[in-house]
KELUM-324095 format. One line per field, with one value per residue (C-alpha): residue number from 1; residue in one letter; x, y, z. Coordinates in steps of 0.05 Angstrom, whole numbers. Layout:
num: [NUM,...]
residu: [A,...]
c1: [X,...]
c2: [Y,...]
c3: [Z,...]
//
This chain:
num: [1,2,3,4,5,6,7,8,9,10,11,12,13,14,15,16,17,18,19,20,21,22,23,24,25,26,27,28,29,30,31,32,33,34,35,36,37,38,39,40,41,42,43,44,45,46,47,48,49,50,51,52,53,54,55,56,57,58,59,60,61,62,63,64,65,66,67,68,69,70,71,72,73,74,75,76,77,78,79,80,81,82,83,84,85,86,87,88,89,90,91,92,93,94,95,96,97,98,99,100,101,102,103,104,105,106,107,108,109,110,111,112,113,114,115,116,117,118,119,120,121,122,123,124,125,126,127,128,129,130,131,132,133,134,135,136,137,138,139,140,141,142,143,144,145,146,147,148,149,150,151,152,153,154,155,156,157,158,159,160,161,162,163,164,165,166,167,168,169,170,171,172,173,174,175,176,177,178,179,180,181,182,183,184,185,186,187,188,189,190,191,192,193,194,195,196,197,198,199,200,201,202,203,204,205,206,207,208,209,210,211,212,213,214,215,216,217,218,219,220,221,222,223,224,225,226,227,228,229,230,231,232,233,234,235,236,237,238,239,240,241,242,243,244,245,246,247,248,249,250,251,252,253,254,255,256,257,258,259,260,261,262,263,264,265,266,267,268,269,270,271,272,273,274,275,276,277,278,279,280,281,282,283,284,285,286,287,288,289,290,291,292,293,294,295,296,297,298,299,300,301,302,303,304,305,306,307,308,309,310,311,312,313,314,315,316,317,318,319,320,321,322,323,324,325,326,327]
residu: [X,X,X,X,X,X,X,X,X,X,X,X,X,X,X,X,X,X,X,X,X,X,X,X,X,X,X,X,X,X,X,X,X,X,X,X,X,X,X,X,X,X,X,X,X,X,X,X,X,X,X,X,X,X,X,X,X,X,X,X,X,X,X,X,X,X,X,X,X,X,X,X,X,X,X,X,X,X,X,X,X,X,X,X,X,X,X,X,X,X,X,X,X,X,X,X,X,X,X,X,X,X,X,X,X,X,X,X,X,X,X,X,X,X,X,X,X,X,X,X,X,X,X,X,X,X,X,X,X,X,X,X,X,X,X,X,X,X,X,X,X,X,X,X,X,X,X,X,X,X,X,X,X,X,X,X,X,X,X,X,X,X,X,X,X,X,X,X,X,X,X,X,X,X,X,X,X,X,X,X,X,X,X,X,X,X,X,X,X,X,X,X,X,X,X,X,X,X,X,X,X,X,X,X,X,X,X,X,X,X,X,X,X,X,X,X,X,X,X,X,X,X,X,X,X,X,X,X,X,X,X,X,X,X,X,X,X,X,X,X,X,X,X,X,X,X,X,X,X,X,X,X,X,X,X,X,X,X,X,X,X,X,X,X,X,X,X,X,X,X,X,X,X,X,X,X,X,X,X,X,X,X,X,X,X,X,X,X,X,X,X,X,X,X,X,X,X,X,X,X,X,X,X,X,X,X,X,X,X,X,X,X,X,X,X,X,X,X,X,X,X,X,X,X,X,X,X]
c1: [1396,1423,1369,1407,1403,1352,1322,1347,1291,1238,1271,1274,1201,1182,1223,1188,1119,1136,1156,1091,1050,1088,1088,1012,1013,1063,1029,959,986,1021,960,909,950,970,897,877,933,914,840,852,905,881,807,776,761,743,792,761,787,773,813,874,873,865,923,968,943,959,1029,1041,1016,1061,1121,1103,1096,1164,1198,1168,1216,1275,1248,1242,1313,1340,1308,1330,1402,1414,1430,1474,1459,1482,1459,1410,1381,1372,1337,1288,1275,1261,1212,1179,1170,1146,1090,1050,1042,1029,975,945,943,915,859,848,847,794,753,758,740,680,658,663,626,568,564,581,566,564,630,660,662,714,757,753,783,828,885,880,877,940,976,956,983,1047,1061,1045,1096,1150,1140,1139,1197,1240,1220,1233,1301,1327,1295,1309,1281,1342,1414,1482,1473,1403,1409,1459,1419,1370,1297,1315,1319,1367,1387,1336,1342,1274,1272,1230,1221,1181,1134,1126,1115,1061,1023,1029,1025,967,930,916,894,850,814,804,779,732,702,692,663,615,591,578,541,498,482,461,418,378,335,266,206,249,223,253,300,322,334,375,419,430,449,499,530,534,568,620,639,641,683,735,741,745,799,839,834,846,908,944,920,956,1023,1020,997,1056,1104,1077,1081,1153,1172,1142,1179,1245,1233,1216,1268,1218,1241,1276,1222,1169,1210,1221,1146,1131,1181,1149,1081,1105,1134,1069,1027,1070,1047,975,991,1026,963,933,965,914,855,861,852,788,763,774,714,667,696,696,637,685,725,662,643,712,726,667,713,758,739,758,707,650,615,621,595,533,515,524,489,420,446,488,427,385,444,446,371,367,427,400,336,376,394,340,371,445,436,468,460,507,549,564,636,648,623]
c2: [-445,-401,-359,-338,-263,-226,-156,-120,-68,-122,-158,-94,-79,-150,-146,-81,-109,-173,-131,-91,-155,-195,-141,-144,-219,-232,-183,-213,-283,-277,-247,-296,-358,-339,-329,-394,-433,-404,-421,-492,-509,-472,-456,-521,-576,-635,-665,-680,-699,-629,-599,-644,-627,-552,-549,-582,-533,-475,-502,-509,-437,-411,-444,-410,-341,-352,-362,-302,-249,-293,-301,-226,-218,-272,-241,-170,-189,-247,-292,-351,-425,-441,-477,-422,-425,-500,-495,-441,-477,-542,-507,-469,-527,-571,-523,-525,-601,-607,-554,-586,-656,-634,-600,-666,-704,-655,-665,-741,-740,-697,-742,-806,-775,-751,-807,-868,-851,-922,-942,-875,-898,-950,-903,-836,-815,-759,-808,-834,-763,-747,-808,-790,-719,-745,-793,-737,-690,-744,-765,-695,-669,-728,-716,-641,-652,-702,-669,-594,-555,-511,-535,-507,-542,-515,-444,-389,-353,-378,-386,-370,-422,-399,-457,-482,-557,-588,-612,-676,-670,-606,-643,-701,-653,-616,-679,-713,-649,-615,-647,-714,-679,-633,-694,-722,-656,-644,-714,-708,-638,-657,-718,-676,-624,-678,-707,-640,-625,-689,-657,-641,-601,-558,-501,-432,-437,-506,-484,-425,-469,-520,-464,-439,-509,-514,-446,-468,-530,-492,-437,-487,-517,-448,-424,-486,-477,-402,-407,-467,-478,-419,-436,-509,-493,-446,-501,-548,-495,-477,-551,-560,-499,-524,-593,-568,-512,-454,-383,-346,-292,-345,-378,-312,-296,-364,-353,-285,-317,-371,-319,-279,-342,-362,-298,-320,-389,-360,-319,-385,-375,-319,-349,-412,-370,-340,-409,-432,-391,-426,-496,-516,-505,-511,-452,-410,-422,-409,-349,-314,-303,-259,-186,-188,-244,-221,-183,-242,-289,-247,-244,-319,-346,-352,-381,-433,-455,-465,-501,-552,-564,-572,-617,-660,-672,-693,-762,-799,-780,-786,-840,-794,-735,-684,-650,-577,-584,-631,-578]
c3: [-1736,-1681,-1647,-1586,-1598,-1556,-1558,-1496,-1500,-1501,-1443,-1402,-1415,-1396,-1332,-1313,-1328,-1290,-1229,-1233,-1235,-1183,-1129,-1117,-1131,-1076,-1029,-1035,-1041,-974,-940,-969,-957,-886,-868,-902,-868,-800,-810,-834,-782,-721,-726,-751,-702,-747,-796,-864,-932,-957,-899,-914,-988,-976,-927,-978,-1031,-986,-974,-1049,-1061,-1005,-1039,-1104,-1072,-1039,-1107,-1143,-1115,-1134,-1205,-1213,-1188,-1234,-1296,-1280,-1264,-1312,-1253,-1274,-1264,-1193,-1130,-1112,-1182,-1177,-1110,-1133,-1199,-1162,-1115,-1171,-1219,-1161,-1144,-1209,-1216,-1141,-1144,-1206,-1177,-1110,-1149,-1185,-1119,-1093,-1157,-1154,-1080,-1094,-1152,-1111,-1052,-1095,-1147,-1105,-1032,-1007,-1038,-1017,-945,-963,-1006,-969,-902,-877,-867,-938,-964,-924,-952,-1023,-1014,-983,-1040,-1090,-1058,-1057,-1129,-1158,-1116,-1139,-1211,-1207,-1174,-1225,-1286,-1281,-1339,-1343,-1338,-1357,-1424,-1439,-1412,-1398,-1344,-1292,-1315,-1387,-1442,-1496,-1543,-1592,-1583,-1564,-1492,-1488,-1412,-1423,-1471,-1421,-1363,-1401,-1420,-1352,-1311,-1345,-1404,-1371,-1306,-1348,-1377,-1307,-1278,-1337,-1330,-1255,-1261,-1317,-1278,-1216,-1257,-1290,-1222,-1194,-1255,-1247,-1194,-1221,-1195,-1150,-1109,-1121,-1061,-1082,-1153,-1129,-1085,-1140,-1187,-1136,-1129,-1205,-1208,-1156,-1195,-1261,-1229,-1204,-1274,-1306,-1259,-1273,-1349,-1348,-1304,-1334,-1406,-1439,-1407,-1428,-1498,-1503,-1481,-1535,-1589,-1570,-1569,-1638,-1664,-1637,-1665,-1735,-1739,-1743,-1757,-1700,-1697,-1686,-1631,-1596,-1599,-1570,-1514,-1498,-1497,-1449,-1402,-1400,-1394,-1334,-1299,-1309,-1283,-1222,-1206,-1185,-1116,-1105,-1142,-1100,-1038,-1067,-1083,-1010,-989,-1037,-1039,-966,-919,-860,-886,-894,-821,-793,-837,-806,-746,-789,-803,-878,-890,-845,-900,-948,-895,-880,-953,-963,-900,-931,-995,-956,-917,-979,-1012,-955,-957,-1033,-1039,-982,-1020,-1081,-1054,-1093,-1160,-1142,-1088,-1036,-991,-1022,-970,-992,-969,-1028,-1076]
//
């Protein structure tokens, strides 16, 4: 069944909506990530595992922001498959799995530090965190380079899949690049939450600080799911439709859903920057030097102090002193 025909009006409306969404996304993405990169690289004195992971996450987000103007141009002009297209596609499709797996590394690091503090000394260090991130970049760049999602055989224009043959690499990428990490992140987050909830007979300040820590962990998991789940579900649905020979109208609707879901996934480059403030204690302290964050810092000072005290008292139940920077 040939489903190559497209509705030009729908495509024009999508291109316009994409432009409207990506302009503020690029603007705030550049600002937030430049500030984050400056703070993590220039304002912090001590190297920690969290700092290493966050710098790599900032770099991945910067690469994503860099590709967005090209994607808008490719969709509006029907840019053909060429060397520029290959480069931008490789950068773009490297960003999402790198971001996902760095988030997983942060979650696993947090889980080990809180659940197994004695063993954590043997597994955790800034150098080991840097090596893990380096290997992650190398593996995913190689995979993205040799397994492009769009080629001359699978598409007529850049970033637009036209033929209806199922692409097995998309299915594999979705499973390895999202659903398995989702299981790992959910497990680590649930274990951390259970550990924090084991504290009994807490005073009101302690209870408030524990609730804040629980909210941070839950927020990180929620942002991960909201950003990446719709896009990957759309990929699986479109793959199933191509494999079973579904009606053209259904395939077009699935493709439209994937494109819109990609916008949500790309918003992660800004949402990560918002999470920086809550995830790393070091970033909170250094960001107080910056005018845009001074008001946030003043409102969170008291809560941060009570968080440190409450989590320190929690060592009897979780066999560790929980450092807020791992939350």
